[in-house]
N, C-alpha and C positions, 0 to 999 in steps of 0.2 A: 511387501510393498511394491516391489518391482512388477509383480504380476498384476496388482491393482492398477498401477500407473499404465501398464501396457494394455489394459482392458478399456476400450472407449467408454463403456457405461460407468465403470468404477471411477475412471479418471474424471469424467464429467461430474459425477457426484462429489468428488473431492474438491472441485472448483466452485461448488455452490457457496454463496455467501454464508449460509447457515452451518457449514461444516465446521464443527468445533474441535474435532480431533479424531485421530485414528489410534487404536490401541490393540494390544493382543495379550492373550493369556496362554499359558502352557499347562496342560493337564499332567497329572502324575505319570500317565502313559507316554508323555512326550508329544502329544498332539497339540497343534497350535490352533487357536480360535481367534479370529479377527473381528473387530467391531468398528463401526464408523458412526459417530454421533452427528446427526444433521437436525437442526431445530431452527425455529423462527422466534 
């Protein structure tokens, strides 16, 4: 999240009115996957 907030493009998207949430999942190998839901 800190990296997304530090990224002007991602931070801008998180401020959009349609941003419903940000979530992550962790694979069995330990790799993180992030997703952002933006909808109207």
